[in-house]
VOZA-772869 format. One record per residue: residue in three letters; x, y, z of N, C-alpha, C, O in turn. Coordinates in steps of 0.001 Angstrom, whole numbers, plus 500000, padded with zeros to 6 digits. Example, Ala and Ser with C-alpha at 12.3 -4.5 7.8 and 13.67 -1.06 7.14 Angstrom:
BEGIN
ALA513190494310507800512300495500507800513200496700507800514236496681508465 SER512850497750507080513670498940507140512900500030507870513409501138508039 
This chain:
BEGIN
MET513948513733490312512611513970490799512459515450491101512833515922492175 GLN511925516147490175511842517588490303510853518044491365510852519219491729 HIS510016517155491868509013517553492852509526517468494281508864517932495209 PHE510692516883494461511246516771495801512134517970496081512590518645495159 PRO512374518228497343513120519433497718514563519403497234515090518366496830 THR515168520550497289516567520639496905517422519920497931516949519570499012 GLN518650519707497596519562518980498480519802519727499793520233519125500777 GLN519529521014499814519788521805501016518914521380502193519381521398503332 SER517663520998501952516770520666503062516986519243503579516796518991504769 LYS517377518317502718517660516924503078516474516236503742516657515251504457 ARG515298516722503525514068516142504066513028516086502952513003516933502059 VAL512179515081503024511048514989502114509798515150502962509579514400503913 LEU508991516123502615507771516395503362506592515647502751506585515347501557 ARG505605515351503574504370514721503087503812515541501917503373514990500907 HIS503839516839502075503331517744501046504064517544499712503449517640498650 ASP505375517266499762506158517050498544505628515855497753505560515897496525 PHE505254514795498461504714513609497795503411513940497082503164513477495968 LEU502592514736497726501285515057497156501392515930495912500422516065495167 LEU502566516525495678502778517344494483503217516521493273503257517039492157 ILE503543515258493478503956514397492368502716514091491529501766513495492035 PRO502710514489490253501499514324489433500970512889489397499759512673489439 GLU501868511917489320501433510520489246500705510090490521499793509265490465 LEU501097510637491650500388510337492900499129511182493031498118510721493562 ALA499189512407492552498042513307492665496837512782491892495700512954492331 ILE497073512146490752495955511636489950495599510193490283494560509697489847 ASN496439509522491041496187508132491413495103508092492485495226508769493506 PRO494038507308492273492983507254493289493479506726494635492854506976495666 LEU494580506009494632495154505487495874496321506337496363497006505966497316 GLY496547507469495719497685508320496055497768508686497523498837508598498127 ASP496643509097498105496642509460499530497042508287500409497788508449501375 ARG496546507113500071496871505940500895498334505541500741498966505105501703 ILE498864505688499547500287505394499341501129506360500168502062505949500859 VAL500796507634500095501530508644500866501386508370502359502356508489503107 ASN500192508009502792499980507698504211500859506545504674501323506543505814 GLU501092505570503810501963504453504184503414504901504332504144504376505172 PHE503827505860503528505183506393503665505341507155504971506408507149505584 PHE504267507809505388504309508648506589503425508061507688502730508790508397 LYS503462506754507817502548506036508708502674506421510177501676506403510898 ASP503836506757510625504056507048512040503715508493512383504309509073513292 SER502768509073511667502318510457511869503442511467511670503397512577512202 GLN504432511077510910505511511999510586505045512913509469504217512525508645 GLU505558514088509442505278515006508345506473515118507408506395515761506361 GLU507594514478507800508779514522506956509592513254507144509518512587508176 LEU510373512940506113511286511803506143512687512307505857512882513174505005 ASN513669511759506574515040512055506190515412511108505051514626510234504685 PHE516596511279504497516984510493503329516967508997503617516466508218502807 ARG517504508594504747517547507170505102516135506581505205515883505487504701 GLN515228507293505848513845506823505976513183506717504602512478505750504313 PHE513419507715503769512855507719502423513339506510501624512539505831500980 VAL514632506243501663515200505123500916514640503795501423514336502908500626 ARG514505503654502723513957502412503286512514502191502843512126501069502519 LYS511731503248502829510337503121502378510292502787500892509532501919500463 LEU511108503480500119511130503260498680511645501868498330511263501308497302 ALA512499501310499166513074499980498918512005498900498824512241497855498217 ARG510847499126499405509768498140499326509360497876497883508802496825497570 PHE509639498826497015509252498690495615510402498232494722510265498162493500 ARG511518497928495337512668497447494574512412496019494136511934495192494912 LYS512731495746492900512531494413492345513459493415493032514634493698493264 VAL512918492259493347513706491191493962514347490387492841513673489938491914 ARG515646490214492942516369489455491913516948488189492505517670488228493501 SER516636487097491903517193485778492240517459485596493737518600485435494168 GLN516412485626494488516465485347495932517353486323496709517881485962497761 GLN517525487536496218518343488523496917517478489596497563517784490786497481 SER516408489172498200515549490150498858516189490601500165517060489933500722 THR515734491742500627516206492278501900515005492423502826513870492152502431 GLU515256492843504038514144493051504967513212494155504488512083494258504967 PHE513663494973503558512852496086503085512045495755501837511004496370501607 ASN512499494798501021511768494508499789511347493049499672510995492603498580 ASN511374492302500758510934490911500677509407490847500608508724491863500732 ARG508902489667500413507459489462500264506690490016501466505675490692501300 ASP507174489729502663506481490181503865506428491709503929505390492272504278 ALA507515492379503602507542493850503638506546494435502644505846495400502948 LYS506490493844501457505559494325500438504112494095500879503264494973500722 LEU503836492915501430502474492621501877502072493489503067500920493910503164 ARG503003493756503964502684494630505104502379496057504631501483496714505161 PHE503127496525503637502856497844503064501452497864502464500677498787502714 LEU501131496847501678499825496757501039498713496618502076497675497270501963 PHE498923495776503082497938495598504154497659496933504840496511497247505155 GLY498698497706505067498550499005505714497707499978504910497076500867505481 MET497686499824503599496850500687502777495370500402503014494533501294502882 TYR495054499167503360493669498796503660493313499105505116492219499594505396 ASP494220498824506027493969498928507470494137500374507939495133500719508576 LEU493165501200507621493277502635507895493331502973509374494039503901509765 ASP492603502242510201492612502561511631493763501885512369493897502018513585 MET494589501160511624495809500516512138495535499618513352496308499597514310 ASP494419498878513292494112497964514386494572496538514094494284495621514864 GLY495287496349512986495828495039512661494860494126511940495112492927511815 ARG493753494680511463492780493882510722492018494798509770491931496008509981 ILE491474494199508729490739494952507721489254494694507919488800493550507870 SER488508495755508142487058495634508299486398495661506922487034496003505926 SER485131495302506878484420495353505602484332496794505098484383497025503890 ASN484200497763506002484164499170505576485492499610504973485511500342503983 GLU486602499170505561487920499514505007488094498878503631488615499510502712 LEU487659497630503492487746496937502208486886497645501167487334497886500047 LEU485656497975501534484762498655500596485307500026500195485180500430499039 GLY485906500732501134486506502022500816487616501890499790487716502693498862 MET488443500881499959489539500648499014488988500251497639489461500739496613 LEU487997499373497625487393498969496350486802500174495626486976500326494417 GLN486108501023496363485505502217495767486577503119495163486391503670494078 MET487686503268495859488774504102495340489375503500494074489739504228493151 MET489481502177494028490113501526492882489238501563491635489753501732490530 VAL487930501408491791487063501330490615486342502631490315485825502812489213 GLY486302503542491285485643504826491063484185504652490697483464503878491327 ALA483759505363489690482356505320489267482123504310488154481081504336487499 ASN483082503426487936482969502474486833481960501362487087481460500759486137 ILE481654501080488341480640500076488654479726500630489745480058501604490421 THR478581499994489899477598500497490858478000500162492291478837499293492534 VAL477385500871493225477617500615494647477215499183494987477883498515495777 GLU476124498717494390475672497342494632476734496332494189476995495356494892 GLN477338496566493037478390495670492553479603495697493482480189494655493772 ILE479974496882493944481099496999494882480789496243496167481642495530496696 ASN479568496400496666479174495678497878479234494168497678479670493440498569 ASN478797493694496508478860492256496213480302491760496169480616490697496704 ILE481169492528495535482590492157495480483164492131496891483899491211497248 GLY482831493138497689483306493201499067482834492018499893483611491433500647 GLU481561491663499755481016490524500500481709489223500105482057488415500966 ARG481908489020498803482586487798498338484031487758498817484532486711499226 THR484693488907498762486085488968499215486181488645500694487043487868501104 MET485308489232501499485315488950502940485027487475503194485672486850504035 ALA484059486917502466483703485507502663484881484592502342485094483591503026 GLU485642484930501309486784484098500918488006484320501802488713483368502131 ALA488258485560502187489501485877502904489380485745504418490366485432505085 ASP488205485976504968488001485916506423487839484459506840486722483973507021 LEU488947483781506988488937482338507229488368481947508587487782480872508719 ASP488525482788509588488022482432510919486613482969511182486054482744512255 GLY486042483675510209484662484123510311484390485201511341483254485344511793 ASP485413485969511726485206487004512748484760488353512171484577489320512910 GLY484588488408510844484145489655510223485270490596509838485017491715509391 TYR486509490156510005487686490961509674488695490097508927488676488870509023 ILE489572490757508186490687490062507538491936490408508328492368491561508356 SER492510489407508966493751489606509718494921489641508738494762489343507555 TYR496084490003509240497261490009508362497542488604507835497845488440506654 ASP497444487590508693497693486211508253496699485784507173497079485115506212 GLU495442486164507323494440485844506308494728486604505016494541486070503922 PHE495175487830505142495548488653503991496686487985503221496649487901501993 VAL497688487516503947498829486830503326498350485586502587498781485327501463 GLN497467484822503207496948483613502554496163483958501292496229483227500304 ALA495426485061501315494659485476500143495575485818498964495180485681497807 PHE496788486258499260497760486610498221498762485486497954499788485704497311 ASP498467484306498440499394483180498348499831482871496915500996482554496679 ASN498912482960495969499238482626494577499500483853493712499483483763492484 VAL499740484992494342500004486234493613501498486536493683502104486476494753 ASP502078486858492545503501487205492499503667488658492945503952489546492141 ILE503483488870494236503498490221494801504873490866494674504987492088494583 GLU505917490038494669507274490577494532507432491329493214508121492347493156 GLN506795490828492155506886491495490857505836492591490704506119493654490152 LYS504639492335491188503553493306491032503796494583491829503309495651491456 MET504536494480492912504842495666493722506294496088493531506975496458494487 SER506749496028492307508129496416492010508151497539490988507339497591490064 ILE509096498422491183509336499522490260510774499385489783511678499106490570 ARG510970499580488514512331499501487987513067500795488316512656501882487910 PHE514149500657489050514998501798489375516176501802488411516384500837487676 LEU516925502854488412518103502927487552519043501786487864519227501416489024 GLU519624501242486847520554500116487014521936500630487346522862499839487524 
């Protein structure tokens, strides 16, 4: 990874992540980086970096760990939506994420309709927010273990 610091510093800075071209052009790049540095840290040591990266490790034959199991992956994903970190996703947070994912490909009205339908389906208790438990239920039939996996060197 040529965008990360040399071995001498032994730290990865938030700024280093933002220099990775694949993250820089990704509409969700900022949110992904924010999840890595969620605790308002500006740098990660090697151990912290590996633990965060482990969330994207492919799960093989029931050999998940606390870092790459279904719950860890869903919590990482939930955190990308829950910007104010209040433990629930508001309609504004959902709409913001939808807008980032689709960009200018669909109209604001269409995004609002998708957001309203998503809230209606996922907000099971009708409080106007998607809790983590409701979020998990919404992803019940999604193979999140595979969809949130990156192939690392064997």
